[in-house]
Each structure stands twice: as C-alpha cells, then as structure tokens.
N, C-alpha and C positions, 0 to 999 in steps of 0.2 A: 583916671587911668584904667584902662580896660585890660584884662589879666584872664589869659586862659589858661588851663593845665586839661584841655580833655584832650585824649589821644585816639580819638576818632577823626576822620575826614571826610570832609563833604565834599565828594567830586563834583558833585552835580551843582553845588553854589559854586563850586570853584569855576566850572567852564562855562556858566551862565554870569558871572561877574563881569561889569562892566572894564574890569583891570585887567583881567587875564585874556590873553593872546597865544597862538601857537608859535614857537620863535625854532627856526633853524638848529639844529641840535640838539634836540628835545626828543628823548625818547615816550614812544607811546607803551600803553598797559600792556600790547600785543608784541611788543619787541620791534617797532620799526621805528628808526631814528630821523627826524626830517630833516632834509639835506637841503629843501626850499620852497619857500611857501610863495604862490602865487597869488596877490591880490583881485589881479584884474579877473580871473576866471573861477577862483574858487582852487585850484588845483594844490596840492602838496606832492610833492616829491620825496620819496622815502626809500632806506637802505633796509630790508628787511633779515630777519634770520636767516644767516647763510649768505649773506651780500646780496642779496634779490633786490632788484629796483623795481619800484611798483610807484605809480602814479595814482592817487584816487581824488577823492571829492569829499570835504567836511562840510556840513554835517551829515551829510547822504552816508558815506563808507561806516558801514557799523563797527570797525574795527577802530579806528582813530577817535575815541571815547574820551579816555582820561590819560592824562599825564604820569611816566612811573616818576614819583616822590622820590624811591630811594638811588636815582641813577645822577651822577656826580653833575654831568652836564646840565640835565634837567632842572638841578638843584640852582646850579648857576644862573639858570633863565631864571628860576621863580624868585630867587632875590633879587635879578634886573626888575623884576615886574612890581616886586614889592616897593623897590627903592623910587620906581615911578609914581606907583599908587599913591605912596605916602608924600611924595612931593619932595623938589630937589633941595631943599632946605632940612628935610629930614634924616638924624643920624642914626642908620639904623646897624644895630650891633649884636652879632653872632659869636655867641660862645658856647664850644662843647670841651668837657670835659667828663674822661672813661663813659657813661653811658648816658647820662644829660646834657641837655641841649637847652641854651637861654637865650630866648632873641627880645631884645629891647628897642624900641623906637621912642625917640626924644627929638623934641625942637627947641630951641632956644634953651636949653638945659629943661626942660620941664619933659619927664617921662610921661607920654601917650599909649604907652602898649608894653605888653610883657607877655612873654610865652613861655613856659616852661614843659617840657618832658624830655620824650625817650629819641623822638625819630627829628633828624631836622628837615625832612621833606613835610613832615605834617606842620611843623611849626614855622613854614615858609608860605605854606596853602591859608593858615589860621593868620598870617600877617598880613595877607592880600586881601583874605575875608574880613579883616577887620578894619581895612582902610576906608577912610571916607569917602563916598561918593564924589563928592568936591573937594579937593585938596584945598586944605585949610591952612 
C-alpha cells in the first residue's frame, strides 16, 4: 500500500500526468473558470474574474497553468479524474473531519493507497499522481 502524508503539491507533475485533463467547471490559478473545452482546436472558453469571457489556447496561454485545488468545483473534477485513473472497480473514500482529510483507495477490499493531510485538494492531486499508469 502506498501512503502519502506530504503536504506539498507538485502541480507540474499533475499537469504532465497521463491521467490529468482540464474539465469544464474547473477554476485555474488565475481565477478563470473553464466553461468549455474544444478538443479539435485546443481552444478553452473561460469566464474570468469580473465575469469577462475569454478564449485561449492551452498550453500556449501562460495563465492557464494550474488548477485551483482549493475550489470546490475543481475538487469535484479532480475526484472524477482520480476515479477514472484508479479504474471503475476502485473504491475511493474521502473523509474530512475538522482540519484533517483522509483519502483511501481500495479494490476488492484490499487497500492500495492512503493519503492523510489538511487539504482535500492536495490529497486529490496525490491520489491522481499515485494511480498506476495502467489500470490494474
């Protein structure tokens, strides 16, 4: 079983992970919320701070770099990504109590991964980065 209690988030590793993808609803580190993702031309439509609409292209746009892992919508997307990364038969349990968070991943009652820390966002990133490259 892999256990991670390190509170540091490796955003570059997340972005480069084969599991990661930007999803509509995610908030980026500059305050832009993605409202659509176009796979055919790489365009991203976003609503920025103050309600401004912007279309830009990843990865050439310097601001769409990292997700805001403290945003609730982004956390929901990261949880969805983690579930896909670990496979449809994985059970991912997220428990939060006061200022502590625990994420457990198991398959067929065998625990494969545990993360304990203070930030749900950091735990979800760690869960994604710890997923196998090939679903087991």
